[in-house]
C-alpha positions as CSV (number, residue, x, y, z in Angstrom):
1,M,13.1,4.2,-9.0
2,P,13.1,7.5,-6.7
3,P,10.1,9.6,-6.3
4,S,9.8,12.6,-8.9
5,V,9.5,15.2,-6.1
6,T,8.7,18.8,-7.2
7,P,11.1,21.5,-5.8
8,D,8.5,22.4,-3.0
9,G,8.8,18.8,-2.0
10,G,5.5,17.8,-3.5
11,F,4.7,15.0,-6.2
12,S,4.3,15.4,-9.6
13,V,1.5,15.1,-11.9
14,G,1.6,11.6,-13.6
15,E,3.6,10.1,-10.6
16,V,2.4,6.6,-9.4
17,V,2.0,6.9,-5.6
18,E,0.1,4.9,-2.8
19,V,-2.7,6.5,-0.9
20,V,-2.7,5.9,2.7
21,N,-6.0,5.1,4.1
22,K,-5.8,5.7,8.2
23,P,-7.2,3.6,9.6
24,P,-7.7,1.0,9.0
25,G,-3.8,1.0,7.5
26,S,-4.5,0.4,3.8
27,Y,-2.5,1.5,0.6
28,Y,-4.0,1.7,-2.7
29,E,-1.9,2.5,-5.9
30,A,-3.0,5.6,-7.8
31,T,-1.9,8.4,-10.3
32,V,-1.2,11.9,-9.7
33,I,-3.7,14.1,-11.6
34,S,-3.2,17.4,-10.5
35,R,-2.1,19.5,-7.7
36,L,-4.7,21.9,-6.4
37,A,-3.7,25.6,-5.2
38,N,-4.2,24.6,-1.6
39,G,-1.7,22.0,-1.9
40,S,-4.2,18.9,-2.1
41,Y,-4.0,16.2,-4.9
42,V,-6.3,14.9,-7.1
43,V,-5.4,11.5,-7.4
44,E,-6.9,8.4,-10.1
45,Y,-6.9,5.0,-8.3
46,N,-5.2,2.4,-10.5
47,T,-7.5,-0.2,-8.9
48,L,-10.7,1.1,-7.4
49,L,-13.7,1.8,-9.7
50,N,-16.0,4.8,-9.2
51,D,-19.4,3.6,-7.5
52,V,-21.4,5.6,-9.7
53,E,-19.5,4.9,-13.4
54,N,-18.1,1.2,-12.7
55,Y,-16.3,1.7,-16.0
56,R,-14.2,4.4,-14.8
57,F,-11.5,4.5,-12.0
58,L,-11.9,6.3,-8.9
59,R,-11.1,9.9,-8.3
60,K,-10.4,11.6,-5.2
61,I,-9.0,14.8,-3.7
62,V,-6.2,13.7,-1.0
63,E,-4.4,15.9,1.4
64,P,-0.7,15.7,0.9
65,N,0.1,13.8,4.1
66,D,-2.1,10.9,2.6
67,L,0.2,10.4,0.0
68,R,3.7,8.3,-0.1
69,P,5.8,7.2,-3.2
70,L,5.6,3.4,-3.9
71,P,7.7,1.7,-1.6
72,P,11.4,0.6,-3.2
73,Q,11.7,-2.8,-4.4
74,S,8.4,-4.4,-2.6
75,I,10.1,-7.2,-0.9
76,H,7.6,-10.0,-0.8
77,V,8.0,-12.1,2.0
78,S,7.9,-15.5,0.1
79,T,11.5,-14.5,-1.4
80,T,12.7,-13.1,2.4
81,G,11.2,-15.3,4.7
82,F,9.5,-14.3,7.6
83,S,8.8,-14.2,11.1
84,L,6.1,-14.5,13.7
85,N,4.8,-10.9,14.9
86,Q,6.5,-9.4,11.6
87,W,4.7,-6.1,10.4
88,V,3.7,-7.1,6.5
89,D,1.3,-5.8,4.0
90,V,-1.2,-8.4,2.6
91,H,-2.7,-7.8,-1.1
92,D,-6.4,-8.1,-0.8
93,Q,-9.4,-5.9,-1.8
94,E,-7.5,-4.4,-4.5
95,G,-4.9,-2.7,-2.2
96,W,-2.4,-3.3,0.6
97,W,-3.2,-3.8,4.4
98,A,-0.6,-3.5,6.9
99,T,-1.2,-6.3,9.4
100,M,0.8,-8.8,11.7
101,I,2.0,-12.6,11.0
102,T,0.5,-14.6,13.5
103,G,1.2,-18.1,12.5
104,C,2.2,-20.4,9.1
105,K,2.2,-23.7,7.5
106,E,4.1,-25.0,4.5
107,S,1.9,-25.5,1.3
108,G,3.1,-27.2,-1.9
109,D,3.9,-24.1,-3.4
110,G,5.1,-22.0,-0.6
111,Y,3.7,-21.1,2.8
112,L,0.3,-20.0,3.8
113,V,0.4,-17.3,6.6
114,Y,-2.0,-16.4,9.3
115,C,-2.4,-12.8,9.7
116,Y,-4.9,-10.8,11.9
117,W,-7.0,-9.1,9.7
118,N,-8.6,-6.1,10.9
119,P,-11.6,-5.9,8.7
120,V,-13.1,-9.0,10.0
121,D,-11.3,-8.9,13.6
122,R,-10.0,-12.5,13.0
123,D,-6.8,-14.4,11.8
124,V,-7.1,-15.3,8.0
125,E,-5.1,-17.5,6.0
126,F,-3.2,-15.7,2.9
127,H,-0.7,-17.3,0.5
128,S,2.9,-15.8,1.1
129,D,2.7,-14.8,-2.5
130,Q,0.1,-12.2,-1.3
131,L,2.6,-10.4,1.2
132,R,5.3,-7.7,1.3
133,V,7.7,-6.4,3.8
134,H,5.7,-3.6,5.7
135,Q,7.8,-0.2,5.1
136,E,7.0,3.0,6.4
137,W,7.9,6.3,4.4
138,I,10.0,9.0,6.6
139,G,10.3,11.6,3.9
140,G,12.5,12.0,0.7
141,D,14.2,8.5,-0.2
142,N,14.0,7.1,3.4
143,W,12.3,4.4,4.7
144,I,12.4,2.3,7.3
145,F,11.2,-1.9,7.9
146,L,8.8,-2.5,10.7
């Protein structure tokens, strides 16, 4: 579904987006709660809990360039195949993390994929179901695969 962009090019209240954390290159799903007068957004994360009130989802003010629509038809690596050195997103720690495939091996129910994992500075094994093809948003309805 295309993003519900407002007339000035922003995101709509209630729209589900991804918050881009740079670095380390992670993406967390959130819902737009409001847009502030300075152009920033208040978002509520859909998976991250507030440290103080663990029973509530974290709310945060983010800049417009730290938001993007949900990628179209998230293509999971397990259904498309993959190649070494391909950029993918790994779903772990409540979000998607951009990384590169460094190796793989077959398992009984798919593939085990090795990816360079920046948070621990080493290759880590993930099941192929935890991966999607990495896409970068370049504006509007336009995305590119890396």
